[in-house]
LUMNUNU-847485 format. One record per residue: x, y, z of N, C-alpha, C in turn. Coordinates in nm, 4 decimals. Layout:
[pt [X,Y,Z],[X,Y,Z],[X,Y,Z]]
...
//
This chain:
[pt [-22.1011,-17.3402,-22.6687],[-22.1061,-17.2646,-22.5529],[-22.2274,-17.2834,-22.4727]]
[pt [-22.3448,-17.2811,-22.5632],[-22.4780,-17.2948,-22.4957],[-22.4820,-17.4266,-22.4186]]
[pt [-22.4332,-17.5420,-22.4773],[-22.4289,-17.6666,-22.4171],[-22.3512,-17.6615,-22.2801]]
[pt [-22.2481,-17.5888,-22.2800],[-22.1681,-17.5625,-22.1593],[-22.2462,-17.4981,-22.0456]]
[pt [-22.3190,-17.3917,-22.0850],[-22.3945,-17.3229,-21.9919],[-22.5087,-17.4059,-21.9318]]
[pt [-22.5667,-17.4926,-22.0142],[-22.6817,-17.5843,-21.9756],[-22.6317,-17.6836,-21.8721]]
[pt [-22.5113,-17.7283,-21.9063],[-22.4573,-17.8381,-21.8076],[-22.4106,-17.7671,-21.6781]]
[pt [-22.3696,-17.6396,-21.6745],[-22.3348,-17.5750,-21.5581],[-22.4668,-17.5445,-21.4740]]
[pt [-22.5793,-17.5044,-21.5483],[-22.6953,-17.4831,-21.4782],[-22.7471,-17.6085,-21.4248]]
[pt [-22.7421,-17.7183,-21.5025],[-22.7885,-17.8420,-21.4420],[-22.7082,-17.8893,-21.3116]]
[pt [-22.5783,-17.8738,-21.3234],[-22.4827,-17.9200,-21.2033],[-22.5223,-17.8291,-21.0845]]
[pt [-22.5514,-17.6982,-21.1116],[-22.5815,-17.6011,-21.0141],[-22.7125,-17.6341,-20.9600]]
[pt [-22.8114,-17.6757,-21.0284],[-22.9350,-17.7108,-20.9766],[-22.9317,-17.8363,-20.8927]]
[pt [-22.8498,-17.9473,-20.9376],[-22.8301,-18.0548,-20.8601],[-22.7518,-18.0353,-20.7270]]
[pt [-22.6607,-17.9471,-20.7192],[-22.6009,-17.8990,-20.6016],[-22.6847,-17.8296,-20.5172]]
[pt [-22.7763,-17.7464,-20.5628],[-22.8772,-17.6604,-20.4855],[-22.9752,-17.7606,-20.4218]]
[pt [-23.0120,-17.8630,-20.5004],[-23.1091,-17.9606,-20.4556],[-23.0487,-18.0436,-20.3365]]
[pt [-22.9280,-18.0885,-20.3665],[-22.8665,-18.1611,-20.2430],[-22.8417,-18.0883,-20.1266]]
[pt [-22.8039,-17.9631,-20.1397],[-22.7925,-17.8715,-20.0119],[-22.9225,-17.8495,-19.9570]]
[pt [-23.0343,-17.8379,-20.0304],[-23.1511,-17.8204,-19.9711],[-23.2036,-17.9476,-19.8897]]
[pt [-23.1780,-18.0669,-19.9503],[-23.2162,-18.1875,-19.8836],[-23.1327,-18.2152,-19.7491]]
[pt [-23.0067,-18.1762,-19.7623],[-22.9173,-18.1802,-19.6389],[-22.9699,-18.0873,-19.5277]]
[pt [-23.0062,-17.9642,-19.5686],[-23.0520,-17.8668,-19.4749],[-23.1981,-17.9211,-19.4095]]
[pt [-23.2717,-17.9790,-19.4953],[-23.3951,-18.0242,-19.4350],[-23.3826,-18.1371,-19.3336]]
[pt [-23.2754,-18.2289,-19.3795],[-23.2563,-18.3393,-19.2952],[-23.1847,-18.2832,-19.1517]]
[pt [-23.1039,-18.1928,-19.1697],[-23.0438,-18.1355,-19.0429],[-23.1476,-18.0633,-18.9543]]
[pt [-23.2400,-18.0002,-19.0083],[-23.3455,-17.9365,-18.9276],[-23.4241,-18.0384,-18.8519]]
[pt [-23.4497,-18.1593,-18.9104],[-23.5070,-18.2631,-18.8454],[-23.4361,-18.3396,-18.7456]]
[pt [-23.3003,-18.3588,-18.7631],[-23.2207,-18.4295,-18.6664],[-23.1558,-18.3488,-18.5667]]
[pt [-23.1460,-18.2256,-18.5808],[-23.0756,-18.1484,-18.4746],[-23.1546,-18.1530,-18.3369]]
[pt [-23.2825,-18.1460,-18.3356],[-23.3430,-18.1597,-18.2050],[-23.3245,-18.2863,-18.1281]]
[pt [-23.3103,-18.3908,-18.2140],[-23.2833,-18.5336,-18.1685],[-23.1382,-18.5317,-18.1134]]
[pt [-23.0540,-18.4693,-18.1871],[-22.9080,-18.4618,-18.1509],[-22.8962,-18.3911,-18.0072]]
[pt [-22.9579,-18.2744,-18.0010],[-22.9626,-18.1934,-17.8833],[-23.0108,-18.2731,-17.7499]]
[pt [-23.1204,-18.3452,-17.7884],[-23.1813,-18.4291,-17.6704],[-23.0734,-18.5335,-17.6284]]
[pt [-23.0131,-18.5922,-17.7285],[-22.9094,-18.6992,-17.6979],[-22.7919,-18.6345,-17.6121]]
[pt [-22.7478,-18.5125,-17.6562],[-22.6419,-18.4505,-17.5757],[-22.6808,-18.4253,-17.4353]]
[pt [-22.8065,-18.3749,-17.4221],[-22.8578,-18.3372,-17.2918],[-22.8743,-18.4525,-17.2004]]
[pt [-22.9297,-18.5683,-17.2548],[-22.9630,-18.6791,-17.1744],[-22.8466,-18.7900,-17.1622]]
[pt [-22.7597,-18.7891,-17.2514],[-22.6572,-18.8927,-17.2390],[-22.5179,-18.8286,-17.2216]]
[pt [-22.4740,-18.7263,-17.3003],[-22.3309,-18.6826,-17.2983],[-22.3178,-18.5935,-17.1714]]
[pt [-22.3970,-18.5054,-17.1519],[-22.3803,-18.4060,-17.0411],[-22.3704,-18.4863,-16.9065]]
[pt [-22.4594,-18.5696,-16.8681],[-22.4502,-18.6522,-16.7457],[-22.3273,-18.7384,-16.7368]]
[pt [-22.2807,-18.7879,-16.8362],[-22.1576,-18.8755,-16.8436],[-22.0336,-18.7908,-16.8238]]
[pt [-22.0243,-18.6747,-16.8904],[-21.9134,-18.5747,-16.8706],[-21.9161,-18.5313,-16.7235]]
[pt [-22.0308,-18.4887,-16.6658],[-22.0365,-18.4613,-16.5284],[-21.9875,-18.5593,-16.4262]]
[pt [-22.0283,-18.6856,-16.4581],[-21.9843,-18.8023,-16.3657],[-21.8329,-18.8151,-16.3791]]
[pt [-21.7840,-18.8159,-16.4973],[-21.6373,-18.8453,-16.5160],[-21.5587,-18.7226,-16.4586]]
[pt [-21.6148,-18.6076,-16.4842],[-21.5461,-18.4917,-16.4291],[-21.5434,-18.4922,-16.2791]]
[pt [-21.6471,-18.5313,-16.2124],[-21.6468,-18.5427,-16.0734],[-21.5540,-18.6512,-16.0132]]
[pt [-21.5375,-18.7576,-16.0863],[-21.4458,-18.8613,-16.0372],[-21.3062,-18.8121,-16.0716]]
[pt [-21.2739,-18.7448,-16.1676],[-21.1407,-18.6923,-16.1914],[-21.1080,-18.5814,-16.0715]]
[pt [-21.1975,-18.5004,-16.0436],[-21.1690,-18.4058,-15.9449],[-21.1477,-18.4723,-15.8103]]
[pt [-21.2182,-18.5729,-15.7797],[-21.1996,-18.6620,-15.6543],[-21.0703,-18.7135,-15.6479]]
[pt [-21.0259,-18.7783,-15.7592],[-20.8860,-18.8337,-15.7678],[-20.7861,-18.7376,-15.7640]]
[pt [-20.8011,-18.6235,-15.8235],[-20.7003,-18.5222,-15.8201],[-20.6934,-18.4637,-15.6743]]
[pt [-20.7979,-18.4524,-15.6070],[-20.8008,-18.4049,-15.4798],[-20.7257,-18.5068,-15.3752]]
[pt [-20.7563,-18.6291,-15.4037],[-20.6861,-18.7302,-15.3171],[-20.5301,-18.7266,-15.3314]]
[pt [-20.4967,-18.7243,-15.4672],[-20.3474,-18.7182,-15.4971],[-20.2808,-18.6076,-15.4342]]
[pt [-20.3496,-18.4922,-15.4494],[-20.2902,-18.3656,-15.3890],[-20.2810,-18.3641,-15.2420]]
[pt [-20.3736,-18.4389,-15.1750],[-20.3695,-18.4566,-15.0210],[-20.2519,-18.5452,-14.9950]]
[pt [-20.2374,-18.6475,-15.0819],[-20.1137,-18.7401,-15.0507],[-19.9788,-18.6704,-15.0746]]
[pt [-19.9779,-18.5814,-15.1759],[-19.8622,-18.5174,-15.2037],[-19.8256,-18.4168,-15.0902]]
[pt [-19.9320,-18.3457,-15.0464],[-19.9177,-18.2479,-14.9320],[-19.8570,-18.3232,-14.8149]]
[pt [-19.9166,-18.4341,-14.7762],[-19.8701,-18.5287,-14.6717],[-19.7180,-18.5677,-14.6894]]
[pt [-19.6898,-18.6018,-14.8125],[-19.5530,-18.6341,-14.8389],[-19.4519,-18.5287,-14.8137]]
[pt [-19.5074,-18.3899,-14.8547],[-19.4198,-18.2928,-14.8438],[-19.3927,-18.2434,-14.7004]]
[pt [-19.5069,-18.2638,-14.6280],[-19.4857,-18.2412,-14.4791],[-19.3936,-18.3413,-14.4148]]
[pt [-19.3990,-18.4584,-14.4450],[-19.3159,-18.5602,-14.3846],[-19.1601,-18.5406,-14.4276]]
[pt [-19.1410,-18.4997,-14.5405],[-19.0017,-18.4856,-14.5974],[-18.9631,-18.3407,-14.6057]]
[pt [-19.0077,-18.2629,-14.5062],[-18.9685,-18.1130,-14.5077],[-18.8248,-18.1042,-14.4532]]
[pt [-18.7474,-18.0425,-14.5192],[-18.6192,-18.0135,-14.4846],[-18.5925,-17.8602,-14.4622]]
[pt [-18.5439,-17.8346,-14.3341],[-18.5268,-17.6863,-14.3144],[-18.4251,-17.6174,-14.4000]]
[pt [-18.4350,-17.4943,-14.4336],[-18.3423,-17.4321,-14.5185],[-18.1946,-17.4230,-14.4593]]
[pt [-18.0933,-17.4202,-14.5413],[-17.9575,-17.4342,-14.4908],[-17.9003,-17.2867,-14.4703]]
//
């Protein structure tokens, strides 16, 4: 039983060390990731969103024109 406890403690220590290393790496990489999001992703999303809104606006205008041209009075 003592051997089992030692193995569990060793495994626990390895897991703890792995988690600590991962946390340290994340702390170092998170600022770079945030910088990437702010400098690359956000501007791209804004550009694509603007284009999508302009396209939707154009299509809605075309649809409104169509509805006006094909207006049928109520019977």
